[in-house]
C-alpha positions as CSV (number, residue, x, y, z in Angstrom):
1,X,164.4,-28.9,150.2
2,X,164.7,-26.6,147.3
3,X,168.3,-25.8,148.2
4,X,169.2,-29.5,148.6
5,X,167.6,-30.4,145.2
6,X,169.5,-27.6,143.5
7,X,172.7,-28.7,145.1
8,X,172.2,-32.3,143.9
9,X,171.3,-31.2,140.4
10,X,174.4,-29.0,140.2
11,X,176.5,-31.8,141.5
12,X,175.1,-34.0,138.7
13,X,176.7,-31.7,136.1
14,X,179.9,-31.4,138.1
15,X,180.3,-35.2,138.5
16,X,179.1,-35.9,135.0
17,X,181.6,-33.4,133.5
18,X,184.4,-34.9,135.6
19,X,183.6,-38.4,134.5
20,X,182.7,-37.4,130.9
21,X,186.2,-38.3,129.6
22,X,186.0,-41.9,130.8
23,X,182.3,-42.3,130.0
24,X,182.8,-40.7,126.6
25,X,185.5,-43.2,125.8
26,X,183.2,-46.0,127.0
27,X,180.5,-44.9,124.6
28,X,182.9,-44.3,121.8
29,X,184.4,-47.8,122.3
30,X,181.0,-49.4,122.3
31,X,180.1,-47.5,119.1
32,X,183.4,-48.6,117.5
33,X,182.8,-52.2,118.5
34,X,179.4,-52.1,116.9
35,X,180.9,-50.9,113.6
36,X,184.1,-52.9,113.5
37,X,183.3,-56.4,114.9
38,X,180.8,-57.4,112.2
39,X,183.5,-56.6,109.6
40,X,186.2,-58.4,111.6
41,X,184.2,-61.5,112.3
42,X,181.8,-61.8,109.4
43,X,178.1,-62.4,109.7
44,X,178.2,-66.0,111.0
45,X,180.9,-65.5,113.5
46,X,179.4,-62.2,114.8
47,X,176.2,-64.2,115.5
48,X,178.4,-66.5,117.6
49,X,179.9,-63.5,119.4
50,X,176.3,-62.3,120.1
51,X,175.5,-65.6,121.8
52,X,178.8,-65.6,123.8
53,X,178.4,-62.0,124.9
54,X,174.8,-62.6,126.0
55,X,175.6,-65.8,127.9
56,X,178.4,-64.0,129.7
57,X,176.3,-61.0,130.5
58,X,173.5,-63.2,131.9
59,X,175.9,-65.1,134.1
60,X,177.9,-62.1,135.3
61,X,174.9,-59.8,135.7
62,X,173.0,-62.4,137.8
63,X,175.8,-62.9,140.4
64,X,177.9,-59.7,140.3
65,X,175.2,-57.2,141.1
66,X,174.1,-58.9,144.4
67,X,177.6,-58.7,145.7
68,X,177.8,-55.1,144.6
69,X,174.5,-54.2,146.3
70,X,175.5,-56.0,149.6
71,X,178.6,-53.8,149.7
72,X,176.6,-50.6,148.9
73,X,174.6,-51.3,152.0
74,X,177.8,-51.0,154.1
75,X,178.8,-48.0,156.1
76,X,182.0,-46.3,154.9
77,X,184.3,-45.0,157.7
78,X,187.1,-43.7,155.4
79,X,188.5,-44.3,152.0
80,X,189.5,-47.9,152.8
81,X,187.7,-49.1,155.9
82,X,184.1,-50.4,155.9
83,X,181.7,-51.5,158.6
84,X,179.3,-54.0,157.2
85,X,175.9,-55.4,158.3
86,X,177.1,-58.9,157.5
87,X,179.3,-61.5,159.0
88,X,182.5,-61.6,157.1
89,X,182.8,-65.5,156.9
90,X,179.3,-65.6,155.5
91,X,180.2,-62.8,153.0
92,X,183.3,-64.8,151.9
93,X,181.1,-67.9,151.4
94,X,178.7,-65.9,149.2
95,X,181.5,-64.6,147.1
96,X,182.8,-68.1,146.4
97,X,179.3,-69.4,145.7
98,X,178.6,-66.5,143.3
99,X,181.7,-67.3,141.3
100,X,180.9,-71.0,141.0
101,X,177.2,-70.3,140.2
102,X,178.2,-67.7,137.5
103,X,180.4,-70.3,135.8
104,X,177.7,-72.9,135.8
105,X,175.1,-70.5,134.5
106,X,177.3,-69.5,131.6
107,X,177.7,-73.2,130.6
108,X,173.9,-73.8,130.9
109,X,173.1,-70.8,128.7
110,X,175.5,-71.8,126.0
111,X,174.1,-75.3,126.0
112,X,170.6,-74.0,125.7
113,X,171.5,-71.8,122.8
114,X,173.1,-74.7,121.0
115,X,176.6,-73.2,121.0
116,X,179.3,-76.0,120.8
117,X,182.7,-75.6,122.4
118,X,185.7,-77.8,123.1
119,X,186.6,-78.6,126.8
120,X,189.5,-76.1,126.9
121,X,187.1,-73.3,125.7
122,X,184.5,-74.4,128.3
123,X,187.1,-74.0,131.1
124,X,188.3,-70.7,129.9
125,X,184.8,-69.3,129.5
126,X,183.8,-70.5,133.0
127,X,186.9,-68.9,134.5
128,X,186.1,-65.7,132.7
129,X,182.6,-65.7,134.1
130,X,183.9,-66.3,137.6
131,X,186.3,-63.4,137.3
132,X,183.5,-61.2,136.0
133,X,181.4,-62.0,139.0
134,X,183.9,-60.9,141.5
135,X,184.0,-57.5,139.8
136,X,181.1,-56.8,142.1
137,X,183.5,-56.5,145.0
138,X,185.7,-54.0,143.2
139,X,182.8,-52.0,141.8
140,X,180.9,-51.9,145.2
141,X,184.1,-50.6,147.0
142,X,184.5,-47.9,144.4
143,X,180.9,-46.8,144.6
144,X,180.8,-46.4,148.4
145,X,184.2,-44.6,148.2
146,X,182.6,-42.0,145.9
147,X,184.8,-43.0,143.0
148,X,181.9,-43.6,140.6
149,X,183.9,-42.3,137.6
150,X,186.3,-45.3,138.0
151,X,183.7,-48.0,138.2
152,X,183.4,-48.9,134.5
153,X,187.0,-48.3,133.4
154,X,188.0,-52.0,133.5
155,X,184.7,-53.6,132.7
156,X,183.5,-51.3,129.9
157,X,186.7,-49.7,128.6
158,X,189.9,-51.7,129.0
159,X,188.5,-55.2,128.7
160,X,186.5,-54.5,125.5
161,X,189.4,-52.5,124.1
162,X,191.7,-55.5,124.7
163,X,189.3,-57.9,123.0
164,X,188.8,-55.6,120.0
165,X,192.5,-55.1,119.6
166,X,193.3,-58.8,120.0
167,X,190.7,-60.1,117.6
168,X,191.4,-57.4,115.0
169,X,195.1,-58.1,115.1
170,X,194.5,-61.8,114.6
171,X,192.2,-61.1,111.7
172,X,194.8,-58.9,110.0
173,X,197.7,-61.4,110.5
174,X,195.9,-64.7,109.8
175,X,193.0,-63.6,107.7
176,X,190.3,-65.1,109.9
177,X,189.5,-64.8,113.6
178,X,186.7,-67.3,113.9
179,X,188.8,-70.1,115.4
180,X,190.0,-68.0,118.3
181,X,186.8,-66.1,119.1
182,X,186.0,-68.0,122.3
183,X,189.6,-67.9,123.6
184,X,190.0,-64.2,122.9
185,X,186.7,-63.4,124.5
186,X,187.4,-65.4,127.7
187,X,191.0,-64.1,127.9
188,X,189.8,-60.5,127.8
189,X,188.2,-61.2,131.2
190,X,191.0,-63.2,132.6
191,X,193.9,-61.0,131.6
192,X,192.3,-57.6,132.2
193,X,190.1,-58.2,135.2
194,X,191.6,-61.0,137.2
195,X,194.4,-59.2,139.1
196,X,192.5,-55.9,139.8
197,X,189.5,-57.9,141.0
198,X,191.5,-60.1,143.4
199,X,193.5,-57.1,144.8
200,X,190.3,-55.1,145.4
201,X,188.7,-58.1,147.1
202,X,191.6,-58.7,149.4
203,X,191.7,-55.0,150.3
204,X,188.0,-55.0,151.0
205,X,188.0,-58.1,153.2
206,X,191.2,-57.1,155.1
207,X,189.8,-53.7,156.0
208,X,186.2,-54.6,156.6
209,X,184.7,-54.9,160.1
210,X,181.8,-57.4,160.0
211,X,178.5,-57.3,161.8
212,X,176.5,-60.1,163.2
213,X,173.9,-60.4,160.5
214,X,174.1,-63.1,157.9
215,X,173.6,-62.0,154.3
216,X,172.5,-65.3,152.8
217,X,168.8,-64.5,152.7
218,X,169.4,-61.0,151.2
219,X,171.8,-62.6,148.7
220,X,169.2,-65.2,147.6
221,X,166.6,-62.5,147.1
222,X,169.0,-60.3,145.2
223,X,170.2,-63.2,143.0
224,X,166.6,-64.2,142.1
225,X,165.8,-60.6,141.4
226,X,168.9,-59.8,139.3
227,X,168.6,-63.1,137.5
228,X,165.2,-62.1,136.2
229,X,166.6,-58.6,135.2
230,X,169.6,-60.2,133.4
231,X,167.4,-62.7,131.7
232,X,165.0,-60.0,130.5
233,X,168.0,-58.0,129.2
234,X,169.8,-60.9,127.5
235,X,167.2,-63.6,127.0
236,X,166.0,-62.1,123.7
237,X,169.3,-62.8,121.9
238,X,169.6,-66.3,123.5
239,X,166.0,-67.2,122.6
240,X,166.3,-65.8,119.1
241,X,169.5,-67.9,118.6
242,X,167.7,-71.0,119.7
243,X,164.6,-70.4,117.5
244,X,165.9,-68.6,114.4
245,X,169.7,-68.9,114.4
246,X,172.0,-67.7,111.6
247,X,173.3,-64.2,110.8
248,X,170.0,-62.5,111.9
249,X,171.0,-63.1,115.5
250,X,174.1,-60.9,114.9
251,X,172.0,-58.2,113.2
252,X,169.5,-58.1,116.0
253,X,172.5,-57.9,118.5
254,X,173.8,-54.8,116.7
255,X,170.4,-53.1,117.3
256,X,170.4,-54.1,120.9
257,X,174.0,-52.8,121.4
258,X,173.1,-49.5,119.9
259,X,170.0,-49.0,122.0
260,X,171.9,-50.1,125.1
261,X,174.0,-47.0,124.7
262,X,170.9,-45.0,125.6
263,X,170.9,-46.6,129.1
264,X,174.2,-44.8,129.9
265,X,172.4,-42.1,131.9
266,X,170.3,-44.6,133.8
267,X,173.3,-46.8,134.7
268,X,175.3,-43.7,135.8
269,X,172.5,-42.4,137.9
270,X,172.1,-45.8,139.6
271,X,175.8,-46.0,140.5
272,X,175.9,-42.5,141.7
273,X,172.7,-42.3,143.8
274,X,171.7,-45.8,145.1
275,X,173.9,-45.7,148.2
276,X,172.8,-42.1,148.8
277,X,169.2,-43.2,148.7
278,X,170.0,-46.0,151.1
279,X,171.6,-43.5,153.5
280,X,168.6,-41.2,153.3
281,X,166.3,-44.1,154.1
282,X,168.4,-45.2,157.1
283,X,168.5,-41.6,158.4
284,X,164.7,-41.2,157.9
285,X,165.5,-38.0,155.8
286,X,162.5,-37.6,153.5
287,X,163.8,-34.4,152.0
288,X,167.2,-35.9,151.0
289,X,165.4,-39.0,149.7
290,X,163.0,-37.1,147.4
291,X,165.8,-34.8,146.2
292,X,168.0,-37.8,145.4
293,X,165.2,-39.5,143.4
294,X,164.5,-36.3,141.4
295,X,168.2,-35.7,140.7
296,X,168.8,-39.3,139.5
297,X,165.6,-39.3,137.4
298,X,166.5,-36.0,135.6
299,X,170.0,-37.2,134.8
300,X,168.8,-40.5,133.5
301,X,165.9,-39.2,131.4
302,X,167.9,-36.3,130.0
303,X,170.7,-38.6,128.7
304,X,168.2,-41.1,127.3
305,X,166.4,-38.3,125.3
306,X,169.7,-36.8,124.1
307,X,170.7,-40.1,122.7
308,X,167.2,-41.2,121.4
309,X,166.3,-38.2,119.3
310,X,169.4,-38.3,116.9
311,X,169.3,-42.1,116.9
312,X,165.7,-42.1,115.6
313,X,166.4,-39.2,113.2
314,X,169.7,-40.7,111.7
315,X,168.9,-44.4,112.0
316,X,167.7,-44.8,108.3
317,X,171.1,-43.6,107.1
318,X,173.4,-44.8,109.8
319,X,172.2,-48.4,110.2
320,X,173.0,-49.5,106.6
321,X,176.5,-48.1,107.0
322,X,177.1,-50.5,109.9
323,X,175.7,-53.5,108.1
324,X,173.8,-53.6,104.8
325,X,170.9,-55.7,105.9
326,X,170.1,-53.3,108.8
327,X,168.5,-51.0,106.3
328,X,165.3,-53.2,106.7
329,X,165.4,-53.2,110.5
330,X,164.6,-49.6,111.3
331,X,161.2,-50.5,112.7
332,X,162.4,-52.9,115.4
333,X,165.2,-50.4,116.1
334,X,162.6,-47.7,116.8
335,X,160.6,-50.1,118.9
336,X,163.6,-51.0,121.1
337,X,164.4,-47.3,121.5
338,X,160.9,-46.6,122.8
339,X,161.5,-49.0,125.6
340,X,164.8,-47.3,126.5
341,X,163.1,-43.9,126.7
342,X,160.7,-45.2,129.3
343,X,163.6,-46.9,131.1
344,X,165.4,-43.6,131.2
345,X,162.5,-42.0,133.0
346,X,161.8,-44.7,135.6
347,X,165.1,-46.7,135.7
348,X,166.6,-45.2,138.9
349,X,163.4,-46.1,140.8
350,X,164.0,-49.7,140.0
351,X,167.6,-49.6,141.3
352,X,166.4,-48.0,144.5
353,X,163.6,-50.5,145.0
354,X,165.9,-53.4,144.5
355,X,168.4,-52.1,147.0
356,X,165.9,-51.4,149.8
357,X,163.0,-53.8,149.1
358,X,164.5,-56.8,147.3
359,X,161.5,-59.0,148.2
360,X,159.0,-56.8,146.5
361,X,161.4,-56.1,143.6
362,X,161.7,-59.9,143.2
363,X,157.9,-60.3,143.1
364,X,157.4,-57.6,140.5
365,X,160.2,-59.0,138.3
366,X,158.9,-62.6,138.7
367,X,155.5,-61.5,137.4
368,X,156.8,-59.3,134.7
369,X,159.6,-61.6,133.6
370,X,157.2,-64.6,133.3
371,X,154.9,-62.4,131.2
372,X,157.8,-61.1,129.2
373,X,159.4,-64.4,128.5
374,X,156.1,-66.0,127.5
375,X,155.4,-63.0,125.2
376,X,159.0,-63.2,123.9
377,X,158.8,-66.8,123.0
378,X,155.4,-66.6,121.2
379,X,156.2,-63.4,119.3
380,X,159.6,-64.5,118.3
381,X,158.3,-67.9,117.1
382,X,155.5,-66.2,115.2
383,X,157.1,-63.0,113.9
384,X,160.8,-63.5,114.2
385,X,163.0,-60.5,114.9
386,X,160.2,-57.9,114.8
387,X,158.3,-60.0,117.3
388,X,161.4,-60.1,119.6
389,X,161.7,-56.3,119.5
390,X,158.0,-55.8,120.3
391,X,158.2,-58.3,123.2
392,X,161.3,-56.7,124.7
393,X,159.9,-53.2,124.5
394,X,156.6,-54.2,126.0
395,X,158.3,-56.0,128.8
396,X,160.6,-53.1,129.5
397,X,157.8,-50.6,129.6
398,X,155.6,-52.8,131.8
399,X,158.4,-53.5,134.3
400,X,159.2,-49.8,134.6
401,X,155.6,-48.8,135.2
402,X,155.1,-51.5,137.8
403,X,158.3,-50.6,139.6
404,X,157.5,-46.9,139.6
405,X,154.1,-47.5,141.1
406,X,155.5,-49.8,143.8
407,X,158.3,-47.4,144.6
408,X,156.0,-44.4,144.9
409,X,153.7,-46.3,147.3
410,X,156.6,-47.5,149.6
411,X,158.5,-44.3,149.5
412,X,155.4,-42.4,150.7
413,X,155.1,-44.7,153.6
414,X,158.6,-44.2,154.9
415,X,159.1,-42.2,158.1
416,X,160.3,-38.6,157.5
417,X,162.7,-36.7,159.7
418,X,161.4,-33.2,160.5
419,X,163.6,-30.4,159.2
């Protein structure tokens, strides 16, 4: 066990260093976006971008992740061929249903937040959401092919870079980018993601050998589970926009985007180790299972701390440089970071629980999300932005503690292969 754990930890550093170029660019681009977009769009338009971005993240996150997880449950035979648990015709149906549901959810979210769009913009935004959803097929294929360092290149690097370049160029040439904000945002999904996603999907389906099991029940559980996760992650901006509105929504969104950078280690650990954990469970290999959990946890927590310490120390000086009124928002910033630190420690356990026990994960998220949304509504209505930050951090910490307890209990009950 000691030697396996050492090998996994060493592999963490090897894989992390190999992907550091891409991941570093992703983090750098996110930081650049946080700094430049408020200047390019202005306070009011940036608040609109915050609503658009949150609505898209909610729609895509709800329906892309289940497809990605279903593929991660597959058995890889070589770099291109997969043997799945699920009937392929049923899997194709779930893909189409996911795309349509993602588009409808994006419309519903924008309507709830009070964001008004013309019909052409509505169609573009819906198509963008559908394209974002089928990224799950491309991302899942890359993960089980052990190409983790390529997973986020399109979604978190090229697409945001295209949007930032397009909107900045329009601002420079015409003096204002407010009128094309929706079109540019939707086109960044359509022009960057559409062809690669369709090609990856065709390759996956043409090389997959399906099983007899139908994936509908698993898909429904995963959609309900991931919808609660996506709502917890993006509902704060949407609810704040519906209650408070105005430039304060954009200011809060900046804080959220900065603290989201701390989740980099958690996201990377989830991508790298979820399918390995699933294999260890299938094989009944308790040694590999425990070693995988430890390696993922150490990577996630270390990256969260590495980011949180300088963010807390430099926040009073850096925040006003991004936007002047952020000087008064250091307290909610620190509150949000506290939630991300706990998420860094227990986050991988949540991903493992969702992949193997989606029913229990759904029950935990249902309870915690109901509590979190009620708390979010009342604290936001009563205390505004500071209440929103407190509700989000409390909900995040509570969710991670509940998931960690459930994961420990179930993991201890799994059969263990004798070494």
